[in-house]
N, C-alpha and C positions, 0 to 999 in steps of 0.2 A: 464402574459407571452404571447408572440405572438403565433399564431396558429402553425407555423412551425419555431421554434426558431433556431438560429445558435448555434451549439455546438462546443466549443473550447476544443480540446484534447491536454493536455499539457504533454510532455514527457521529463523528465530530463535524460540526457545521459552522460556517461563517458566510453569510450572504449566499446561501446555497439554493435559492429558489429555482434556479434554471433546471436542475436535474433531480432535485430531492423528491418530487412527486413520483417520477418514474422509478426511482430507487425504492421508495416505500411500497409502491404498487407491486414491484417484482417480489418483495418480501411477502406481502399478503397473498400472492399467487403461488407460494411454495406448496408443494404437496405435503411437506412436513409442517405441522401446525403448532407444535409445542414451542412457541417462540415468544420472546419479549424483545421489544425494540427500545433502545435507549439513545436519545439524541442529546449530545452535549454541545450546546451552542455558545459561541463567543459573542453574545449580544448583537446578533445580526440586525441590520437596519432595513432589510427587505422583507419579503413575505415568508421567510423560512419558518418562523414560529407558528404562523397561521396554517401552513401546510402540515407541519408536524402534529399540531393539535387535532387536525382533521382526521388523522390516522390513530389518534388516541394512544400515542407512545408515551413513554416516560421521558419527560423533558426537563433538562437541567440547563440553567442559564449561568454562564460564567461572565466575568467582566470583559469588556471589549479590550483587545490588545492594542498597545500604541503602535506596534509594528507587526509584521507577519509573525505568527507564532506557530511552530510545528505542532502536529496533533497529539504529540506524546502525552501532554498533561491531560487533555480532554479524554483520551483513551483510558488513562489510568483512573480518572474520576468515574467514568462509566463503568469500569471493571469493578470498582469498589462497591457499587450499589447493585451490580448484576447478581441475579439469583440463579442463573443457569450454571450447569456443570461445564458447559462449552461456551466459549466466547468467540465471536466473529467480529474482528475490527474492520469495518467496511467504510469506504469513502462515500461521500454524498453523491458523487458523480458515477457511481457504479450500479449496475443492475444485475440481479442474480438470474442465472438460467434456471429453468423450472424445478429440477430435482436436485439442485446443488446441496441444500441442507440435509436432505435425506441421505444422499451419498456420503456427505461428510460425517454424519453420525455413525453410519455403518463402518467407515474406515477407522474412526477414532475408537471403535470398540475392539480393534484387533492390534493391540500392542503398538499403537501409534499415538503420540501425544500432541502433535501439531501438524497442520496441513497447509501446503502451498496451493493456492487457487490460481490457475493460469488466467491472465487478463487478456481478453480479446478486445483490442482497441477499436472504437468507433471513431474514425477520423474524417475530418472535413478539411480540404485544402492540401496543397503540396507538402508543406513541412510536417503537418500532422501525420500524413500518410508515410512520410519518411521515418518519423519517430515510431510509428506503429510497426513498420517493417523491422526496425532495429530491435524493438522490444519482443517481437515474435521469435527472434533468434535465442532469447534467453529461456524459453520454455524448457523445463526439465533440468535446468541447471540450478541446483540449490546453493551455489556459491553467489548467485546473482538474484534469483527470485527469493522472496521472503514469505514465511508463513504468516497468515492472518487469522487462521482458525486454530484454536488451542484449547486444551482442557484448562479450566480455571485453576485447578490445583497446580498445574505446571506454570501458568502465568504468575500465580502468587508466589511460588517457590523461587522464581528468578527475580521477583520484586518488580515485575512489569517493565514498562518502557523507561529508559534512562532519560530523565528530563533535563539533564545537564548538557546534553548534546543538541545542537541546533540543526544538524543534518546527519543523514545516515542512520536514523533511528530504526528503520526496518532491517537494514543489514545487521545492526548491532544485536537486536533481539533475536534474529535468526541464528546468529552464532551461539547465543546463550541457550536457545532451545536445543540446538544440536548437541550441546554438552551433556544434557540430562535426559533426552528422549529421542525417539525416532521421529523424523520429520518426513511425512509422506506427501503425495500429490493427489489432489482431488480430481476425479474423472470429469467433472463438469467445469465450465468456465464462468467467469464473471465478466460482464461487458462493461468496458471503461470508456466513458465519453471524453475523448481527447479534445473534441471540438476543433476549432481552427487555431493552430498554434502559430506564434510569431517567432521567427528566427532570432531576432535581436533580443526579445524578452527571455527566450530559453537560454541564450548564452549569458545574459546578465544574471539570470537565476543561478546558473552554475558558478559564476564568479562569486556570488554571495554565499553559496554553499561552501566554496573553497575558503572563504574568510573565516568560517566557523568550523572548519574541518580539523583543526589542531586538536581539540578536545577528543574528538572521535578517534583519530589516529593514535593518540597516546594510550588508549585503552588496551590492555594486554590481549583482549580477544582479537585485536586487529593487527598485531605486530607482524604477522606472517601473511596478511591479505595482499593479494595482487589482483586488483579488480581489472586492470587493463589487460593482463594476460588472460584472465578468465573470459573477458569479453572477446578478445581476439580468437580464442579457441572456439567460442560459441559461433562466431561469424564463419570460421573455417568449416565447422561441422554442418552449417546450413548453406553452404555454397550452391548446391543444386537448387535450393529454394530461392536464393537471392538472384541467381542468374535469370529467373523468370521475370524479374522486375528491375531491369538495368538502370533506368532513369532514377527511380526512387532509392535504389541501392547506392548510387553515386551521391544522391542528396543526403542520405543518412550518414554516409562516411564523411562528407564535408561538415555536416552538423556535429557529428560525434567528435571529430578532431577539434573543431572550434570550441566545443564544450569542455574537452579535456584541457585545452590551452587556457580557457577561462578559469577552470578549477585550479590549475597550477598557479596562475597569476593571483587568483584570489587567496590561495593558501599562503603564497609569499607575502602578499599584502597583509593578511591577518597575522602572520607570524611575526612580522616586523613592526606591527602597530602596538 
């Protein structure tokens, strides 16, 4: 890898005006300046394109999806035109901490091919805070967290994101990274705007994930996966932390059990359809 490699930050968008400006501003404020930003937009109907063009990014417009489309295709499209030696697959509702890219470049120069960046959730409302507490338990667990920063040579070697699966694309690519390279952890965090989550919508979302999970679970990379066990162990290891927030811990346990049940019913529904 070159001494100061170009880093390509790829952001899939669809009606992302609410957080995109803050996300792009955080990229422009990085101490590491050798960057290119690629936005792959699914024909947004809001001000997403106006905000993107204000920051003079590379802007690709894809046809609007009839239904929700996971970002795998958009990420692959962005990666194909990326000129950087390093790719960062960022979401439009994420903001980078100041020295994140600089730290990532240093780590990738030391026998590491991909990096996990811990997500520090910015939550509004009870259920969002419950979800943020749950997700905090996964920090440091590379069976649950997934790498988003990767050398382009590694990404190309594994042929990018699998566009045939409709859920679990981050888990899937994480397994394939680990087969051919060391996956490390970035020292800096990325801030993730969870906003105000709705309990009912989160449970329905998991039901829909379950309906499409058959293809994901049939892949040989996931035959030995036990996500529920990994999550349980993560919660146990964080008990001293969780005890500090008893009300939100109870809330996230209720939410997580509901989501797992929804996933199960969704899987049964998808399998029998």
